[in-house]
C-alpha positions, 0 to 999 in steps of 0.5 A: 549143565551150570545148574547141574555142576553147581548142585554137585558141587554145593553138596560137596562144599556142603560136607566139608564145611558144616562142623565149621558152620556150626561153631561159627553159628553158636558163637553168633547166637551165644550173646542171646543167651547171655542177655541180662548176665554177665556171662562170658563169651566163648572162644571158638575153642570152648565153643567146639569142645561143648559141641563136641560135649554134647554128643561127640563128632556127630554133633558138629554135623547137627542139622546137616540133612537139610543144608546138604539138600539145601546147599545143592540148590543153592548152588545150583540156582547160584551157578545157573542164574550167574551164568544165564545173566553174564551171557545176557550181560554178554550180549548187551556189549557189558564187557568182560571182566570184574563189573560184569562178574560182580552185577551177575553174582548179584542177581544170583545172591539175590535170587538164591536168598528170595528161595532159601531164607525158611532152610536157613532158618531151620538150619540155624535153629538146628545148630544153636538148640541142644539135642532133643529140644527139636527134633529135626526140620519138620519140628523146627518148621512146625514150632516156627509157625505155632510161634509166629505164623507162616511168614515167621519162616522168613524171619531175618529175610531183610538182612539175608536178601542184602547180604547174599546179594552183596556177598555173592557180587563180591564172591564172583568179582573175587573169583574173576580176579584172583583166578587171572592173577593166580594163572597170569602172574603166578603160572598156578595153571587152571586147577591151582587158579580154580582152588585158589580162586575158589578159596578167596572168593569164598573168603571175600563173600563173608568178609564183605556181609559178615555183619549182616549174617550175623544180624540174620542169624540172631534173628533166626535164632532167637525164634528157637531160643525164646525170649523178644523178637526183634528188628533187624534194627534193634539187633543191631543196636542191641550188638554194639551195645553188648560188644561195640563194633567189635561185635558185628564180627563175632565167630568170623575166625571160623567162618573165614577158617571155613570158607576158603576150603569149603569155596575152594572145593565147589568151584573146583567141583564145578570146575570139574563137573562142567570140563567133564559132563559136557 
């Protein structure tokens, strides 16, 4: 049941959050296009306006089809693995609480990253390229394999693995703590606590590993945008050379703005599905 509820929750969350995810990805990848130029960085508002000018409201949902399926699969795996590992740790007499939630979350994050790295690559490339340059997921896959071979589909795998493991560990730790506080200290009740806990969990996920997500997005986007393919370390150095420490957090505003409602939706949908389907 955890797998089914997670699948439905993931698809629902992706529909809510895809437009802001498109803005976040554009902002993260913008500096790749500005290499060797003095072009100023865009604000989130300007980036959103540019996306709108490319195709109206539909442009914000470009590349949605594959992430819609992948997010459903991702949350199916994440909630399923987290629940299974949590039960395993319970059997090993690990005390219930944030530590157990963190360990089971890290197991869920590492598993999903191994399965979904190619999907992330396709999503990012469709989000950062103008309409018409890549016709869809199949076009991205063919283009990437032609340029880099089959393993090019795993561009960015290292920062994704590290970041997702950390992020999901923080996600379930934050959810465990926030729901407890919301219910016991503020009396929000079950539904209110799930909404608050889910939103806080989403923000904790992204805040904990955002620089690694930015590096992986740049690595993935560079495949479509052309230019030299840099390693993770080289991207980290280039970001610092271009913008200093603040460069590692470019686009985090739309990301955190998106994280609360998306994850509140995901956790609420998951909770309601588990309650009503069992």
